[in-house]
N, C-alpha and C positions, 0 to 999 in steps of 0.2 A: 471431330473430337467431342463436340457438344452432344451429338447423338449417342456416342459411346458412353459419355459420362451419365447421360440421362438413363440409358439402358442399365448401367450399373446401379444407379439409385433405385430403379424399379425392382431389380433383382434383390438388392439388399432389403428393400421394403417388404417384398414378398417373403423372403427368408425370415426377416424379423417378425412379421405377422404370424407365420407358422409357428415359430418358437414361442411367441407370446401366447398363442392360443393353446398350444399342445403341452408346453412345459408345466403349467399348473396341473393339467390333467394327469400327466405322467407322475408328477410328485405326489398328487393325491392318491393315485392308484398304488404307487410304491408304499406310501404310508399305510393304506388299507391292507395291502398284501402282507406287510411285515406284522401288522397288528393282529390280523384275523386268520391268515392262512394256516391251516393245520394239515398234517398228514392223516390219511385215512387210518383210523385205529384198527388194531387187530382184535379179534374176539373168538369166543369158543362156540362152535356149532354144537347143537345137542339139546337135551331135554330142558336144561335150565333156561336157555333162551326161549324155548317154546312156552315154558311156564310163565315167563315174564310177559310174553306176547299175549297169552291167554288171559292173564290178569288184567292187562290193558283193555281187552275186548269185554271182559266181564264188567269192569268199572263203567265202560261206555254203553252197556246194555246192547251188546251185539245182536241179540235176538230181536230187539225192537228195530234195529237197522235192517236186518234181513227181512223182516216182515213189512218193511216200507216199500211199496211198489212204485212210488212216483215221487220224484224230487224236482222242484222248480227253484231256481235261484239266479241271481245276477252277480257276476264277478267283476269287481273294480268299476262298476257302472258302465261297462263296455260290452260285455258278452252276456246274453241271457240264455238260459237253458230250461227246457222242459223234458226231463229225463224220465222215460218210462222204463224203470228197472225191470219190471216183470216181463216186458216184451223185448228188452234190450235195444231200444230205439231212443233217439233224442232229437228234439227240435232245437237247433242252434241258431241264434239271432245275433247279428251285429250290423250296424249301419242300416242299409236298406236290403239286407240279404237274410234269407232264411234257408237253412239246409235241414232236410229231414234225413237224419243219419240212421242208416240201418247198420247197427254195430256188429251184426253177424255177417253181413255181406255189404261192405262199404261201397262197392261199385254199383250197388242197387239204390244208393241214396239219391235224393232229388234236391234240386236247387231252385229257389224262387228269388227273383229280384223285383222289388216294388210289388210284391204279392202276385207276380205272374211267373208261371213256370218258365224256366230258363234252360234252353238246350243249345249248347255250343261246344266247340272243341276244347275250351278251357274249363269245362264243368268239373273235370277231375281235379284241377288245381284248387277250385273253391271247396270241393268236398274234402280234399286233403287238409286245407286250412281249418275247416270246421272240425275235422277229426283231431287235429293238433290242439285247437282250443278246448275241445272236450277232454282230451287226455290230461292237459295241463290243469285246467280250471277245476275239474271234478277231483283231481288229486288233492288240491288244496282244500277240498271240502270233505273228502272221505278217506284220506290216506291211512288213518289208523285201522280201518276195516279191511285193508288190503294186505295185511302182513302175512296171511296164509294163502295168498293167491298162488296159482301155479308159477313155477320159476322163481319163487322168492326164497332167499336164504336169510336166516335169522341167526345172529351171533350175540352172545352175552359179552358186554364190555364193562369193565370196572373203571370208573373215571378217577381223576386225580383226587377228588374229594371223597373217594371210597363209596360212591353211589353206583347202583346197578343201572346200566343203560342198555338199550336194544339197538343193535346195528342191523338194519334191513337193507338188503341188496336185491335189486330187481334184475335178474339175469336175462330176462326175456320179456316181450310184450311192451306196450306203451309206445311212446314216441322216441324215447332215449333209453333203451335198455343198457344196463350196466351202472345206473345211478345208485348211490347209497345214501342212507339217511340214518342218523344216530338219534334215537328217541330218548328224551329225558322226562322223568316222571316226578310227581309229587309223592308224598308219603303214602298216599292211598293207591298209587299205581296209575293215576290219570296223567295223560300227556300234558306237559307244559311247554315243550319246545322240541324242535329237532335241528340238528346240524346237517348240512347238505354237501355231498360230494357229487356234483352233477356237471354234465358236459356244458350246459349253457351258462354256467357261472365261471368267471376266470379265477375266483378265489375259492379254495377248498375249505370246507368246514364252517361256512357262514351259518348263523343260527337264526331261525324264525320262530316266533312265538306260536303256541297253540293253547291260549289261555282264555279266549273270549268265546265260551261255549253257550249254546242255547239248546234247550230240550224242545223238540218239535212236537206237533200234535200227535204223531205216531209213537212218540217216546224216543225216537232216534236223537242222539246228541251230535250236533254239528257246530263247527266254528263259524263265527261271524266276522272275525278280523284276525289278521296276522301282521306282526311287526317284523320287518326285515331291515336292520340298520335304521335308516331314517325314513324308510318307505313304509307305507301302510297298504295292505291288501284287504280290501273290504268285500265281504260277501253278504248280500242282503236279499230282500224279497224272497225269503225261503218259505216254500210251501211243500208239505209232505202229505201223502195219502197212503 
């Protein structure tokens, strides 16, 4: 009987611990879901959406960005990139790993660990991770310039406060095709934030800022920081050529 009683206490303790640890998380997520979750808005395809997208590119000096052949930056102080736009390659660094990404032929990419060439059966896994880092982190750097990429749909949305917003959906390409972003602008047509409907987030419509801009040496305008709820996404060590 003593063993049975002890076993019951252990089970109750385990169950109580699980409830204690998970209940606040569930309550917090429920609060955040109710407060922030939004359905994907509908919008109109066509010329008006393209005009709004073009206005954004003009305000950001898209020509200066297109003429920029090289961008180097660090994302969240974790991943460092040396992106040769002209050659469509990128050196991706994290921890003790470097991957020379060939963005035209990913399988031809090279992996280095502790500065030595690494050849192994799991090289493809490391290359895939580097590609995922590249797709995600460069998007936070240059997303406005991608609104006319192949496979992108643009829709004009009128918000509740009667402002014009641009809904951009990536139907192909990248790591998570199908993601949508609703761009919000200031009175001059410069992006100030976007809302996200993306697979990796459990809450639809979360908003991130696009307000901390810097003009680089090539004239390209790039963000240095994004605020997402209480999180900060820092982009620093930006070098352009």
